[in-house]
C-alpha positions as CSV (number, residue, x, y, z in Angstrom):
1,M,18.8,-19.8,-17.6
2,E,16.5,-20.8,-14.8
3,K,12.9,-21.1,-15.9
4,Y,11.7,-18.4,-13.5
5,R,14.0,-15.9,-15.2
6,D,12.7,-16.6,-18.7
7,K,10.2,-13.9,-19.6
8,A,9.1,-15.9,-22.6
9,L,7.5,-18.6,-20.4
10,P,4.0,-18.4,-19.0
11,V,3.8,-16.7,-15.6
12,E,2.4,-19.8,-13.9
13,E,5.3,-21.9,-15.1
14,R,7.9,-19.4,-13.9
15,V,6.2,-19.1,-10.5
16,A,6.1,-22.8,-10.0
17,D,9.8,-23.1,-10.9
18,L,10.7,-20.3,-8.5
19,L,8.7,-21.7,-5.6
20,G,10.3,-25.0,-6.1
21,R,13.7,-23.4,-5.6
22,M,12.9,-21.4,-2.5
23,T,13.8,-22.3,1.0
24,L,11.3,-21.8,3.8
25,E,13.3,-18.8,5.0
26,E,13.2,-17.2,1.5
27,K,9.4,-17.8,1.3
28,V,8.9,-16.1,4.7
29,A,11.1,-13.2,3.6
30,Q,8.8,-12.5,0.7
31,M,6.0,-11.8,3.2
32,A,8.2,-9.4,5.2
33,T,8.5,-5.6,5.0
34,C,11.3,-3.3,6.1
35,L,11.3,0.5,6.4
36,Y,13.5,2.8,4.5
37,S,14.9,4.0,7.8
38,D,16.1,0.4,8.4
39,L,18.4,0.8,5.4
40,V,20.4,3.9,6.1
41,D,23.6,4.6,8.0
42,D,22.7,6.6,11.2
43,S,26.0,6.1,12.9
44,D,27.4,9.6,12.2
45,G,25.0,11.4,14.5
46,C,23.0,13.0,11.6
47,T,19.4,13.6,12.8
48,S,17.9,14.2,9.3
49,I,17.0,11.0,7.4
50,R,17.3,13.1,4.2
51,E,21.0,13.5,4.8
52,M,21.7,9.8,5.7
53,N,23.2,7.5,3.1
54,L,22.2,4.0,2.3
55,S,24.1,1.3,4.3
56,P,25.0,-1.6,2.0
57,E,25.9,-3.6,5.2
58,K,22.4,-3.1,6.7
59,I,20.7,-3.9,3.4
60,G,22.8,-7.0,2.9
61,K,21.9,-8.3,6.3
62,L,18.2,-7.6,6.0
63,F,18.1,-9.0,2.4
64,E,20.0,-12.2,3.3
65,N,17.0,-14.3,2.3
66,G,15.4,-11.7,0.1
67,M,12.8,-9.1,1.0
68,G,9.2,-8.6,0.0
69,Q,8.7,-4.9,0.4
70,V,10.5,-1.7,1.3
71,A,7.8,0.5,3.0
72,I,7.4,4.2,2.9
73,I,10.3,4.7,0.5
74,T,9.3,8.3,0.2
75,A,10.5,8.8,3.8
76,C,13.9,9.5,2.3
77,N,12.5,13.0,1.7
78,K,14.7,13.4,-1.4
79,D,14.1,15.3,-4.6
80,P,12.4,13.0,-7.2
81,A,15.5,12.3,-9.2
82,D,17.5,11.4,-6.0
83,A,14.6,9.3,-4.7
84,A,14.5,7.3,-7.9
85,A,18.3,6.8,-7.7
86,I,17.9,5.4,-4.2
87,V,15.2,3.0,-5.3
88,N,17.5,1.8,-8.1
89,D,20.4,1.3,-5.7
90,I,18.3,-0.8,-3.3
91,Q,16.8,-2.8,-6.1
92,K,20.2,-3.5,-7.6
93,I,21.2,-5.1,-4.3
94,A,18.0,-7.2,-4.2
95,V,18.4,-8.4,-7.8
96,E,22.2,-8.9,-7.9
97,Q,23.2,-9.8,-4.4
98,T,20.6,-12.2,-3.2
99,R,20.5,-15.9,-4.2
100,L,17.3,-15.8,-6.3
101,G,17.4,-12.1,-7.3
102,I,13.7,-11.4,-6.6
103,P,13.0,-7.7,-6.9
104,V,11.5,-5.9,-3.9
105,I,8.3,-3.9,-4.1
106,F,8.5,-0.2,-3.1
107,D,5.4,1.2,-1.4
108,A,4.2,4.5,0.0
109,E,1.2,6.2,1.5
110,G,-1.1,7.7,-1.1
111,A,-4.3,9.1,0.4
112,V,-3.8,12.4,-1.5
113,G,-1.5,11.1,-4.2
114,L,2.2,10.5,-3.8
115,I,3.2,11.8,-0.4
116,A,6.7,12.9,-1.2
117,R,8.8,16.0,-1.8
118,D,7.8,17.9,-4.9
119,S,4.8,15.7,-5.6
120,T,1.2,16.9,-6.2
121,H,-0.9,16.8,-3.1
122,N,-4.6,16.6,-3.9
123,P,-7.4,17.4,-1.4
124,M,-7.9,15.0,1.4
125,P,-10.4,12.2,0.6
126,I,-13.2,13.9,2.6
127,G,-12.8,16.9,0.3
128,M,-12.7,14.6,-2.8
129,A,-16.0,13.1,-1.6
130,A,-17.5,16.6,-1.3
131,S,-17.0,17.1,-5.0
132,F,-19.4,14.2,-5.8
133,N,-17.3,13.7,-8.9
134,P,-15.8,10.2,-9.3
135,E,-14.5,11.0,-12.8
136,L,-12.4,13.8,-11.4
137,V,-11.0,11.6,-8.6
138,E,-10.1,8.9,-11.2
139,H,-8.3,11.5,-13.3
140,M,-6.4,12.9,-10.2
141,M,-5.2,9.4,-9.3
142,G,-4.2,8.7,-12.8
143,L,-1.8,11.7,-12.6
144,A,-0.6,10.5,-9.2
145,R,0.1,7.1,-10.7
146,E,2.6,8.5,-13.1
147,Q,4.4,10.5,-10.3
148,M,4.5,7.3,-8.2
149,K,6.0,5.2,-11.0
150,S,8.6,7.9,-11.7
151,V,10.2,7.3,-8.4
152,G,9.7,3.6,-8.3
153,V,6.7,3.3,-6.1
154,R,4.5,0.4,-7.4
155,E,2.1,0.0,-4.4
156,V,0.3,2.4,-2.1
157,F,-1.7,2.0,1.1
158,A,-4.8,3.7,-0.2
159,P,-7.7,4.4,-0.5
160,V,-9.3,4.5,3.0
161,I,-12.8,3.2,2.3
162,D,-13.9,2.9,5.9
163,I,-17.4,4.3,6.7
164,T,-17.2,6.7,9.6
165,R,-19.9,8.8,11.3
166,D,-18.3,10.0,14.5
167,P,-16.3,13.2,14.2
168,R,-14.2,12.2,17.1
169,W,-12.6,9.5,15.1
170,G,-9.1,10.8,14.3
171,R,-8.9,9.5,10.7
172,L,-12.1,11.0,9.4
173,E,-10.3,13.2,6.9
174,E,-8.8,10.2,5.2
175,T,-12.2,8.7,4.4
176,F,-14.8,9.5,1.8
177,G,-17.4,10.0,4.6
178,E,-20.5,8.4,6.0
179,D,-22.5,7.1,3.1
180,P,-21.7,3.6,1.8
181,Y,-22.8,4.3,-1.7
182,L,-20.7,7.5,-2.0
183,V,-17.7,5.8,-0.5
184,S,-18.1,3.0,-2.9
185,R,-18.2,5.3,-5.9
186,M,-15.3,7.4,-4.8
187,G,-13.3,4.4,-3.7
188,T,-13.6,2.5,-7.0
189,A,-12.7,5.7,-9.0
190,F,-9.7,6.2,-6.8
191,I,-8.5,2.6,-7.4
192,K,-9.1,2.6,-11.1
193,G,-7.1,5.8,-11.4
194,L,-4.2,4.3,-9.6
195,Q,-4.2,0.8,-11.1
196,G,-5.1,1.9,-14.7
197,G,-6.4,-0.5,-17.3
198,D,-3.4,-2.9,-16.9
199,L,-1.8,-3.3,-13.5
200,R,1.6,-4.1,-15.2
201,E,1.6,-0.4,-16.1
202,G,-0.2,0.8,-13.0
203,V,0.3,1.1,-9.2
204,A,-1.2,-1.6,-7.0
205,S,-3.8,-0.1,-4.7
206,T,-4.4,-1.4,-1.1
207,A,-7.8,-0.6,0.2
208,K,-8.2,-0.2,4.0
209,H,-9.2,-1.0,6.6
210,F,-11.1,-4.3,6.5
211,L,-13.5,-4.3,8.4
212,A,-15.6,-1.7,10.3
213,Y,-12.5,0.2,11.5
214,G,-14.2,3.6,11.3
215,L,-17.3,2.6,13.2
216,S,-15.7,2.1,16.6
217,E,-17.4,2.9,19.9
218,G,-16.9,6.5,21.0
219,G,-14.8,7.3,18.0
220,M,-11.8,5.6,19.5
221,N,-9.1,4.7,17.1
222,M,-8.6,0.9,17.1
223,G,-11.6,0.7,19.4
224,S,-14.1,-2.1,19.6
225,C,-16.9,-2.1,17.1
226,K,-20.5,-3.2,18.0
227,L,-22.5,-3.7,14.9
228,S,-25.1,-6.2,13.8
229,E,-24.2,-8.6,11.1
230,R,-26.6,-6.9,8.8
231,D,-25.0,-3.5,9.4
232,I,-21.6,-4.9,8.7
233,Y,-22.7,-6.4,5.4
234,E,-24.8,-3.4,4.2
235,Q,-22.6,-0.6,5.4
236,A,-19.0,-1.4,6.3
237,A,-18.5,-4.1,3.7
238,M,-20.2,-2.4,0.8
239,P,-17.2,-0.3,-0.4
240,F,-14.9,-3.3,-0.1
241,E,-17.3,-5.4,-2.2
242,A,-17.3,-2.7,-4.9
243,A,-13.5,-2.4,-4.7
244,V,-13.1,-6.2,-5.4
245,K,-15.9,-6.7,-7.9
246,E,-15.7,-3.4,-9.8
247,A,-12.2,-2.1,-9.5
248,D,-10.3,-5.4,-9.2
249,I,-8.4,-4.1,-6.2
250,A,-4.9,-5.5,-5.9
251,G,-4.8,-5.7,-2.1
252,V,-6.7,-5.2,1.1
253,M,-5.3,-4.2,4.5
254,S,-6.9,-5.6,7.6
255,S,-8.1,-3.3,10.4
256,Y,-6.8,-3.0,13.9
257,N,-10.1,-3.2,15.8
258,D,-12.2,-6.0,17.1
259,I,-15.8,-6.7,16.2
260,D,-17.9,-7.9,19.1
261,G,-14.7,-8.9,20.9
262,E,-13.1,-10.8,18.0
263,P,-9.9,-9.2,16.7
264,V,-10.2,-8.8,12.9
265,T,-6.6,-9.8,12.4
266,G,-7.2,-13.0,14.2
267,S,-10.6,-13.9,12.8
268,I,-11.0,-17.2,11.0
269,R,-14.5,-16.3,9.5
């Protein structure tokens, strides 16, 4: 047995062994994401993705060097049992039909819980914030975590912890509002509920969007942001600092805006 497959060995030793075996192409593939819609057979003229079947040929081609993530797996719009079966079928190919057998991570949107057929949809985050009850938010996300795990989702793109103060911004309802302290409290509660006390039994949370995405000029989505360095640190960055230091957030998504002309995704600061 290869060292990286031996669960009895320390994680660090297994990772070092696996990296030593990987080609450049396989390493790059682990940073890639494909959509569920990329994996289905759409050749029969069916217009409903719910009725489309998985295409082993497409999966085999996309997974030639492995695959990091399958995004928005809940787009299959299947009943929970069928969605779980689809996840298992895709994972079986990743584990058994690729050279190294690295499992893929299945992710989904999760601003109100698991966004999928027959799941529980909680109030939008702006409504959660209006409760001023972080304990309730943590409890709700703990229940959502179990629903996510039941269909194989182990990472979600949530919460949105952007600060926003312009009602023209089109994603306002996804946020916890305008106050950095309230957003920090609600955001950390949300993350703790999703990830649980042990991430091995939880769902990885991805906080977004770093940085100052909701404070654009004129409320324009993906618009330029003009803030002083002090405002960025004391307002826009505060919820992300709390997410990292208090909730041990698993991931952070970069934003799509620029700050004073510098694109966030291309910043070297």
